[in-house]
C-alpha positions in Angstrom: 237.0 133.7 152.6 240.2 135.9 152.3 241.9 138.1 154.7 244.8 140.6 154.4 246.2 143.0 156.9 246.2 146.7 156.2 248.0 149.3 158.2 246.4 149.8 161.6 244.6 153.2 161.9 244.7 155.3 164.9 242.4 154.1 167.7 240.9 157.0 169.5 241.2 157.0 173.3 238.1 156.6 175.5 238.4 159.7 177.6 238.4 162.9 175.5 235.8 162.3 172.7 233.1 160.9 175.0 233.2 164.1 177.0 231.9 165.7 173.7 229.6 162.9 172.7 227.9 161.5 175.8 225.3 164.3 176.2 224.4 164.2 172.5 224.0 160.4 172.4 221.9 160.3 175.6 219.2 162.4 173.8 219.7 160.9 170.3 219.8 157.2 171.0 216.3 156.8 172.5 214.7 158.5 169.4 216.1 155.9 167.1 213.9 153.2 165.7 216.5 150.5 166.5 217.1 151.5 170.1 215.8 148.8 172.4 215.4 150.7 175.7 212.8 153.3 174.8 210.8 152.7 177.9 213.9 153.3 180.2 216.1 156.4 180.3 219.7 156.2 179.4 221.5 156.9 182.6 225.0 156.2 181.7 227.1 155.5 178.5 230.2 153.4 178.5 232.6 153.4 175.6 233.6 149.8 174.7 235.7 150.7 171.6 236.3 153.8 169.4 238.2 153.7 166.1 238.8 156.4 163.5 237.6 154.4 160.5 238.7 157.1 158.1 239.1 160.9 158.3 236.0 162.4 159.9 234.3 159.1 160.7 234.4 157.4 164.1 233.3 153.9 164.7 232.0 153.3 168.2 230.6 150.5 170.3 228.9 152.0 173.3 227.0 150.4 176.2 223.8 152.3 177.1 222.9 151.6 180.7 219.7 151.9 182.6 220.5 152.4 186.3 218.1 150.7 188.8 217.1 147.9 186.5 219.3 144.8 187.2 220.6 142.9 184.2 221.9 139.3 184.0 224.2 138.5 186.9 223.2 141.7 188.7 225.0 143.9 186.2 223.3 147.2 185.2 220.7 146.6 182.5 221.6 147.9 179.1 222.7 147.1 175.6 225.7 147.5 173.3 225.1 149.6 170.2 227.2 150.2 167.0 227.5 153.8 165.8 229.2 155.4 162.9 229.6 159.1 163.6 230.7 161.8 161.2 232.4 164.8 162.7 233.0 168.0 160.7 233.0 171.8 161.1 230.2 172.6 158.6 227.4 170.2 157.7 225.9 170.3 154.2 222.1 171.0 154.1 221.5 167.6 152.6 222.8 166.0 155.8 220.5 168.0 158.1 218.4 165.0 158.9 221.5 163.1 160.0 222.5 165.7 162.5 222.9 164.4 166.1 224.0 167.8 167.5 226.9 170.1 167.9 229.4 169.3 170.6 229.6 171.9 173.3 232.6 170.6 175.3 235.6 168.3 175.1 237.9 167.9 172.1 235.1 168.0 169.6 233.6 171.3 170.9 232.1 173.3 168.1 232.0 170.5 165.6 228.8 169.0 164.1 228.2 165.3 165.0 226.0 163.3 162.7 225.0 159.7 161.6 227.7 158.9 159.1 225.6 156.2 157.4 223.4 159.0 156.1 226.5 160.6 154.3 227.0 159.2 150.8 230.8 159.8 151.1 231.1 157.9 154.3 228.9 155.1 152.9 231.1 154.8 149.8 234.2 154.6 151.9 232.7 151.9 154.1 232.0 149.8 151.0 235.6 150.3 149.9 236.8 148.8 153.2 234.5 145.8 152.6 235.8 145.4 149.0 239.4 145.1 150.4 239.6 142.7 153.3 241.8 143.8 156.1 241.7 145.3 159.6 241.1 148.6 161.2 242.0 148.5 164.9 239.6 145.9 166.4 237.5 145.8 163.2 238.0 143.0 160.7 236.7 143.2 157.1 236.3 139.9 155.3 234.8 138.8 151.9 234.0 135.9 149.7 236.8 136.0 147.1 234.6 134.4 144.4 232.4 137.5 144.2 233.6 140.8 142.8 232.0 143.9 144.2 232.5 146.8 141.7 233.9 150.2 142.9 232.0 153.4 142.8 228.5 152.0 143.5 226.1 154.8 144.5 224.7 154.3 148.1 221.3 155.0 149.4 219.8 154.4 152.8 216.7 152.3 153.1 214.1 154.3 154.9 211.9 151.4 155.9 211.4 150.9 159.6 213.6 148.1 161.0 215.8 147.2 163.9 219.0 147.8 162.0 220.3 150.2 159.3 220.6 149.1 155.7 222.4 150.7 152.7 221.8 149.7 149.1 224.7 150.2 146.7 223.9 150.7 143.0 220.8 148.4 143.3 223.3 145.5 143.3 224.2 144.9 146.9 222.7 145.6 150.3 224.6 146.2 153.5 222.9 145.5 156.8 224.6 147.3 159.7 223.6 145.8 163.0 222.9 148.3 165.6 222.3 146.3 168.8 225.4 144.1 169.2 225.7 140.9 171.1 228.8 138.7 171.3 229.0 135.8 168.8 228.3 135.1 165.2 225.0 136.8 164.1 222.6 134.3 162.4 222.1 136.7 159.5 225.7 135.9 158.5 225.9 132.3 159.7 222.6 131.0 158.2 222.7 132.4 154.7 226.3 131.3 154.4 225.4 127.8 155.4 222.4 127.7 153.1 224.5 128.9 150.2 226.8 126.0 150.8 223.8 123.7 150.6 222.9 125.1 147.2 219.6 126.7 148.5 218.7 129.4 146.1 215.9 130.9 148.3 218.4 133.0 150.4 220.9 135.6 149.1 224.4 134.5 150.1 226.8 136.8 152.1 229.4 138.6 149.9 231.4 140.5 152.6 231.1 141.1 156.3 232.4 143.2 159.2 233.2 141.9 162.7 235.0 143.1 165.8 237.4 141.3 168.0 237.0 143.7 171.0 235.6 143.8 173.6 234.4 140.4 172.4 234.0 138.7 169.0 230.8 139.9 167.3 229.3 140.4 163.9 228.8 144.1 162.9 227.5 144.0 159.3 226.8 141.8 156.3 226.8 142.7 152.6 224.5 140.6 150.3 223.2 140.7 146.7 220.2 143.1 146.4 217.1 141.8 144.6 216.4 144.9 142.7 213.1 144.0 141.1 211.7 142.3 144.1 208.8 143.3 146.3 208.4 142.3 149.9 205.5 140.1 150.9 203.9 142.7 153.1 203.6 145.2 150.2 202.2 142.6 147.9 199.6 141.4 150.4 198.4 145.0 151.0 198.2 145.6 147.3 196.0 142.5 146.9 193.8 143.6 149.7 193.5 147.1 148.3 192.5 145.8 144.9 190.1 143.2 146.3 192.4 140.5 144.7 193.1 137.0 145.9 196.5 136.1 147.5 196.1 132.4 147.9 198.3 131.4 145.0 201.1 133.5 146.4 200.5 132.2 149.9 200.7 128.6 148.6 204.0 129.2 146.9 205.3 131.0 149.9 204.5 127.9 152.0 206.4 125.8 149.6 209.4 128.2 149.8 209.3 128.1 153.6 209.4 124.3 153.6 212.3 124.3 151.2 214.3 126.6 153.4 213.5 124.5 156.5 214.6 121.4 154.7 217.9 123.1 153.7 218.4 124.3 157.3 217.9 120.8 158.6 220.7 119.6 156.2 223.0 122.5 157.0 222.9 122.4 160.8 222.6 119.5 163.3 219.0 118.9 164.3 218.1 118.8 167.9 215.8 116.3 169.7 212.0 117.0 169.8 211.3 119.9 172.0 210.0 118.9 175.4 206.5 120.3 175.3 206.3 120.8 179.1 209.5 122.9 179.1 208.3 124.8 176.0 205.0 125.5 177.6 206.6 126.7 180.8 208.8 129.1 178.9 205.8 130.5 176.9 203.9 131.0 180.2 206.9 132.8 181.7 207.0 135.1 178.6 203.3 135.7 179.0 203.6 136.7 182.6 206.5 139.1 181.8 204.6 140.7 179.0 201.4 141.1 181.1 203.5 142.8 183.7 204.6 145.4 181.1 201.3 145.7 179.2 198.2 146.0 181.5 195.8 145.5 178.6 197.0 141.9 178.3 196.3 140.9 181.9 192.5 140.1 181.6 193.4 137.5 179.0 196.2 135.7 180.8 194.0 132.8 182.2 192.6 132.0 178.7 196.0 132.2 177.0 197.5 129.9 179.6 195.1 127.2 178.4 196.9 127.1 175.0 200.2 126.5 176.8 198.6 123.9 179.2 197.2 122.0 176.2 200.6 121.9 174.6 201.9 119.6 177.3 199.7 116.7 176.0 200.3 117.4 172.3 202.2 115.3 169.8 205.7 116.9 169.9 205.7 117.4 166.2 208.8 117.6 164.0 212.3 117.6 165.5 213.8 120.8 166.6 216.1 122.4 164.1 217.6 125.8 163.1 214.8 128.1 161.9 214.3 131.6 160.7 213.1 132.8 164.1 211.1 135.9 163.1 209.3 134.9 159.9 206.6 137.2 158.5 205.6 138.9 155.3 208.2 141.6 155.7 211.0 139.0 155.7 210.2 137.5 152.3 210.7 138.9 148.8 209.1 138.0 145.6 211.0 138.4 142.3 209.1 137.2 139.3 207.4 134.0 140.4 210.0 133.1 143.1 210.0 133.8 146.8 213.2 134.5 148.7 213.7 134.5 152.5 215.8 137.2 154.1 216.8 138.6 157.6 217.8 135.5 159.6 218.7 137.6 162.6 215.7 136.4 164.5 213.9 138.4 167.2 216.6 141.0 168.1 215.3 141.4 171.7 216.2 137.8 172.5 219.7 136.6 173.4 221.9 135.6 170.6 222.5 132.1 171.9 218.8 131.5 172.0 218.4 132.8 168.4 221.1 130.4 167.3 219.6 127.4 169.0 217.3 124.7 167.5 213.5 125.3 167.6 210.4 123.7 166.3 209.7 124.8 162.6 206.1 125.4 163.8 207.5 128.6 165.3 208.2 130.0 161.8 204.9 128.8 160.5 203.0 130.5 163.3 204.9 133.8 162.6 203.7 133.8 159.0 200.1 132.9 159.9 200.1 135.9 162.3 201.4 138.1 159.5 198.5 137.3 157.2 196.2 138.4 160.0 198.3 141.6 160.5 197.9 142.4 156.8 194.1 141.7 156.7 193.6 144.2 159.6 195.2 147.1 157.7 192.0 147.7 155.8 188.5 148.5 157.0 186.2 146.6 157.1 188.4 143.8 158.3 188.4 140.8 156.0 188.9 137.7 158.2 188.1 135.4 155.4 191.0 136.8 153.4 193.4 135.9 156.2 191.8 132.5 156.7 192.2 131.6 153.0 195.8 132.7 153.0 196.6 130.7 156.1 195.0 127.6 154.6 196.9 128.0 151.3 200.2 128.7 153.1 199.9 125.5 155.2 198.9 123.5 152.2 201.9 124.7 150.3 204.2 123.9 153.2 202.7 120.4 153.5 203.3 119.7 149.8 207.1 120.2 150.3 207.7 119.3 153.9 205.9 116.0 154.0 203.8 116.9 157.1 200.8 119.2 157.5 200.9 122.0 160.1 197.1 122.0 160.2 197.2 118.6 161.7 199.3 119.9 164.6 196.5 122.1 166.0 197.7 122.2 169.6 201.3 123.0 168.6 200.2 125.7 166.2 197.8 127.3 168.6 200.5 127.5 171.3 203.1 128.9 169.0 200.7 131.4 167.5 199.7 132.5 171.0 203.3 132.9 172.0 203.9 135.0 168.9 200.9 137.2 169.6 202.1 137.8 173.1 205.5 138.9 171.7 203.7 141.2 169.2 201.7 142.9 172.1 204.9 143.6 174.0 206.7 144.9 170.8 203.9 147.1 169.7 203.4 148.6 173.2 207.0 149.6 173.2 207.6 150.7 169.7 204.3 151.3 167.9 201.4 151.9 170.3 199.0 152.7 167.5 199.4 149.1 166.2 198.6 147.5 169.6 194.9 146.7 168.7 196.1 144.4 165.9 197.8 141.7 168.1 195.3 142.4 170.9 192.5 141.2 168.6 194.4 138.0 168.1 194.9 137.7 171.9 191.1 138.0 172.4 190.5 135.3 169.8 193.1 132.9 171.1 192.1 133.4 174.8 188.3 133.4 174.4 187.7 131.0 171.6 190.8 128.9 171.8 192.3 129.6 168.3 
């Protein structure tokens, strides 16, 4: 890692520009895919930092608050978000989709404000900052000196739905810009870097990254190699379903890849003790109650789901707790040629960063992938439960062939973690994709009524 200091650019004051931006952002933020508080109105916006990254582009960290809903310690509930805003007099037609609005008051009155990540010029200038490590006010740009990033790579924005924003440069590198910011090192920087040091080839290594030192240390973005000829597991699974093809060979190899990543994680990070099943079960039950409070459709199944958590208390504790992926599913794996790669180690963005960086049972990741096979199978009618069942069996068999233990022999653990995952999915879909809610609800019915 190398670091040089460049001349410090002008840091814009907090008073004037927000008079122009606050009204626009209150309307724009809740419409964004990555905004976490869609079910609560933005009642106040607090500016945490604002820096003119380059001419016509402002970098902001803002706190979106929700009055009346207490947060930790009694503070107003809300989240910190990273924004890159372009400001100009005239907006080119090609940037029409990026428009946030035209400021009506304050120092930016009359100017068009837009999402600068959608602007190729701004995206290229952002890459240039990553190519040359240095500082910009509270922003720090750092890079792996052993990797050369060419200049002039053409950027494009990935349109896939996700909880962050991603830019691909010349089909050679991909930059993930984190939107919801929490203090600390983001696992999507920490974990791939540690795995690269272990020689694990299943995970693309970080090339450059962006962080802030104010108001607290936090990771803002990570640049990694882009696997240009790869397809994600979700797309491949749906293609197999559409053609009536089998996916068990791919699922078996994916299980092997998952086990290899878990073994590398166990070597790269200190392992924890076995999770206390009673404490884990209590936490799962607490999440179930919170989800049922928010999603009425879940409430009739609560008693049956609690049996899965109650049975966990008497189970074999299983493998030791260790660092895991935290949000593993078919959309988080890529296949290039005959090889599977694992990406997106950020974990579940809705959970606290300290929790996502903690040690967990590897069964958590396995349960996430098993749920994903079920998600895929339910994308086509008629539903093909046997397709999901075969994939689940093949995946577990592949995992067992590398890990030295078989997830299928940990039925109580697997059922509890799969139930916990399905509860998370219900809450997620209810908030973000209501049309998808029947998918996890079908699993909820299975897990509650038939016990797995």
